[in-house]
C-alpha positions in Angstrom: 49.6 59.5 -13.8 47.8 61.4 -11.2 45.9 63.6 -13.6 45.2 60.7 -15.7 43.2 59.0 -13.3 41.2 62.1 -12.8 40.6 62.7 -16.5 39.7 59.0 -17.3 37.5 56.2 -15.7 40.2 53.7 -15.3 44.2 53.8 -15.6 45.6 50.6 -15.8 49.5 50.1 -15.9 51.0 46.8 -17.2 54.5 47.8 -17.8 55.8 48.8 -14.5 57.8 46.9 -12.0 56.8 48.9 -8.9 53.4 50.0 -7.7 52.9 53.4 -9.4 49.6 55.4 -8.7 47.5 53.9 -11.4 44.2 52.7 -10.6 45.2 49.1 -11.4 48.9 48.0 -11.5 49.9 44.4 -13.1 53.4 43.7 -11.9 55.7 40.9 -13.4 58.3 41.0 -10.7 59.6 43.8 -8.1 62.3 46.2 -9.4 64.3 45.5 -6.4 66.5 42.8 -7.8 68.0 41.3 -4.6 64.9 39.3 -4.3 66.3 37.3 -7.0 69.4 36.7 -5.3 71.6 39.2 -7.2 74.6 40.6 -5.5 77.4 42.9 -5.8 78.0 46.7 -5.5 76.1 47.4 -8.9 73.0 45.8 -7.7 73.2 47.1 -4.2 73.3 50.7 -5.7 70.4 49.8 -8.2 68.2 48.6 -5.4 68.7 51.7 -3.2 67.8 53.8 -6.3 64.7 51.8 -6.6 63.8 52.0 -3.0 64.1 55.7 -3.3 61.9 56.0 -6.3 59.6 53.8 -4.9 59.1 55.7 -1.7 58.4 59.0 -3.9 56.3 57.4 -6.4 54.1 54.4 -5.0 52.4 53.2 -2.1 50.3 55.9 -0.7 48.9 56.9 -4.1 49.0 53.4 -5.7 45.9 51.6 -6.8 45.1 47.9 -6.7 48.4 45.8 -7.5 48.1 42.5 -9.3 50.7 40.1 -9.9 51.2 36.5 -11.4 51.3 34.3 -9.6 51.1 33.7 -5.9 54.7 33.3 -5.7 55.2 36.9 -7.1 52.6 38.3 -4.7 54.9 37.1 -1.9 57.8 38.9 -3.5 55.9 42.1 -4.3 54.9 42.1 -0.7 58.7 41.5 0.5 59.7 44.4 -1.8 57.2 47.1 -1.1 54.9 45.8 1.5 51.9 45.9 -0.7 49.6 43.2 -1.1 48.7 42.1 -4.5 46.2 40.1 -5.8 46.7 37.1 -8.0 46.0 37.5 -11.7 46.8 34.5 -13.8 47.9 35.2 -17.6 45.9 33.0 -20.2 47.0 29.9 -22.0 46.0 28.6 -25.3 45.0 25.4 -23.9 42.4 24.6 -26.5 44.8 24.6 -29.2 47.3 22.4 -27.4 44.4 20.2 -25.8 43.7 19.0 -29.4 46.4 16.4 -29.0 45.7 15.5 -25.5 43.7 12.3 -26.4 46.7 10.8 -28.1 47.5 7.3 -26.5 50.4 6.1 -28.7 53.0 8.1 -27.0 56.7 7.4 -26.8 59.4 7.5 -24.2 59.9 11.2 -24.9 60.6 13.9 -22.3 59.8 17.5 -23.9 61.9 20.6 -22.4 60.4 23.9 -23.3 62.7 26.8 -22.1 64.6 30.1 -23.7 68.5 29.2 -24.4 69.5 31.5 -21.9 72.0 31.3 -19.1 69.8 31.6 -16.0 67.5 28.4 -17.1 70.2 26.0 -16.3 69.5 23.6 -19.4 72.8 21.8 -18.8 71.2 19.8 -15.9 68.6 18.5 -18.3 71.7 16.7 -20.3 72.6 14.9 -16.9 69.3 13.6 -16.6 69.4 12.2 -20.2 72.5 10.6 -19.5 71.1 8.6 -16.8 68.0 7.8 -19.1 69.4 6.6 -22.4 65.9 4.8 -23.1 64.4 8.1 -23.6 64.4 10.8 -26.1 64.7 14.3 -24.6 63.7 17.4 -26.8 64.8 20.7 -25.8 62.5 23.5 -27.6 63.2 27.0 -27.1 63.6 30.5 -28.6 67.3 32.1 -29.0 68.3 35.3 -28.0 71.7 37.6 -28.3 73.1 35.6 -25.3 71.8 32.3 -26.7 75.1 31.4 -28.7 77.2 30.9 -25.6 74.6 28.4 -24.0 74.1 26.5 -27.3 78.0 26.0 -27.5 78.0 24.5 -24.5 75.1 22.5 -24.5 76.4 20.8 -27.9 79.8 20.5 -26.1 78.3 18.6 -23.3 76.2 16.4 -25.8 79.3 15.5 -27.7 81.5 15.0 -24.5 78.6 12.7 -23.2 77.8 10.8 -26.3 74.1 11.8 -25.9 72.3 10.5 -29.0 69.0 10.5 -27.2 69.0 14.6 -27.0 67.9 17.1 -29.7 68.2 20.6 -29.5 65.1 22.4 -31.5 65.5 26.1 -31.8 62.5 28.5 -32.7 60.1 25.8 -33.1 56.6 27.0 -34.8 53.5 26.3 -32.9 52.5 23.5 -35.1 55.9 22.0 -34.6 55.6 22.5 -31.0 52.2 20.9 -30.9 53.3 17.9 -33.0 56.3 17.2 -30.5 54.0 17.5 -27.3 51.5 15.2 -29.2 54.1 12.2 -29.0 55.8 12.8 -25.6 55.0 11.2 -22.3 56.6 13.7 -19.8 57.3 17.5 -19.6 60.6 18.4 -17.6 61.2 22.0 -16.7 65.0 22.9 -15.6 65.7 23.9 -11.9 64.5 27.4 -12.3 61.9 29.0 -9.9 59.4 30.1 -13.1 57.0 32.9 -12.1 54.3 30.9 -14.0 55.4 28.9 -16.8 52.7 29.2 -19.7 54.9 26.7 -21.7 54.1 24.2 -18.6 50.5 24.6 -18.7 50.6 24.0 -22.5 52.3 20.7 -22.2 49.9 19.7 -19.4 47.0 20.5 -21.6 48.7 18.3 -24.5 48.6 15.4 -22.0 52.0 15.3 -20.6 52.8 14.6 -17.1 54.9 17.7 -15.9 57.9 17.4 -13.5 59.1 20.8 -12.3 61.2 22.7 -9.7 59.6 22.6 -6.5 59.7 26.5 -6.1 58.3 29.2 -8.2 54.6 30.0 -9.3 54.7 27.1 -11.8 55.1 24.9 -8.6 52.8 26.4 -6.2 50.0 27.6 -8.5 50.2 24.9 -11.1 52.0 21.4 -10.8 51.4 21.0 -6.9 47.8 21.1 -8.0 48.0 17.9 -9.9 50.2 15.8 -7.4 52.8 16.5 -4.7 54.9 13.8 -6.5 55.9 15.9 -9.5 58.0 18.3 -7.8 61.8 18.1 -7.2 64.4 19.8 -5.3 67.2 17.9 -6.7 67.2 17.1 -10.4 69.0 14.1 -9.8 65.8 12.8 -8.4 63.8 13.1 -11.8 64.9 9.8 -13.1 63.4 8.1 -10.3 60.1 10.1 -10.5 59.6 9.3 -14.5 60.3 5.5 -13.6 57.6 5.5 -10.9 54.8 6.5 -13.1 56.0 4.7 -16.2 55.9 1.4 -14.2 52.4 2.2 -13.1 50.1 2.7 -16.1 47.0 3.5 -13.9 48.7 6.3 -11.9 50.3 7.6 -15.2 46.9 8.0 -16.6 45.4 9.4 -13.4 48.1 12.2 -13.3 47.9 12.9 -17.1 44.0 13.3 -16.7 44.5 15.5 -14.0 47.4 17.4 -15.6 44.5 18.1 -18.2 41.9 19.2 -16.0 44.2 21.7 -13.8 45.5 23.2 -17.2 41.7 24.0 -18.3 41.5 26.5 -15.4 43.9 28.9 -17.5 41.9 29.5 -20.7 41.5 32.8 -22.2 37.7 32.7 -21.5 38.5 32.5 -17.6 41.0 35.1 -18.2 38.4 37.4 -19.9 35.9 36.8 -17.0 38.5 37.7 -14.3 39.7 40.8 -16.2 36.1 41.9 -16.6 35.3 41.3 -12.8 38.3 43.2 -11.8 37.6 46.0 -14.0 34.2 46.4 -12.8 35.2 46.4 -9.3 37.6 48.9 -9.4 35.2 51.1 -11.7 32.7 50.7 -8.6 35.7 51.6 -6.2 36.7 54.5 -7.9 32.9 55.8 -8.2 32.6 55.6 -4.5 35.8 57.3 -3.5 
């Protein structure tokens, strides 16, 4: 990679999870997995190996590191003592924003998430049980590990007799937009999402987001709408929804604010930001 930096105007690494010596490094999350609370001998050995590789490959020769979002930049610093800049991803808010003006919304709560174990979707069913007057639609893609999750969810739905819950697998963009058009609220399960593109999509469609009070989805997105929209205990979610349901003025205010915040994550904003960063790094490299 050092040779590539000499041969090319700019070398950009978008695949690594450690700050390798490229000119620009975009890091999704640190490779040292203890930062996400995985324990056991195998993870301890893995982390030690990563630390050894990191010391050999990274910091002294690394270029500028970027991460998404602010929450992840803190994780990068804790893992590698490298200060990363925030670089948010683009979201197709224009596409989902086409349905934001719909005022005939129903008592529906949409959840968008992969059907994987770490997402904790079973907690959503506990909320649905306490809110029989709302319809809950859990939309998500499936993976090899999804079978066990879906079996667990379907078993809970049957045992709790949840006639107000629907699981929607591998929906198309058109189907997703249609479901967002009719719903009032978006609920994200108790998981510290790095950023949460689906959350921003829902906001752009006119849904009020309610998310776990941790991760980038909270600090960089939903907290910008209102501090009332975060939860630490998912048992508090029914009370949050009821608060807005009974105050139409507040509901409209937060809906409009959600749309406004989502508009800062457009593809055009991403393009301009990327061009600025590239031009800056080109100037820096020319001077070095």
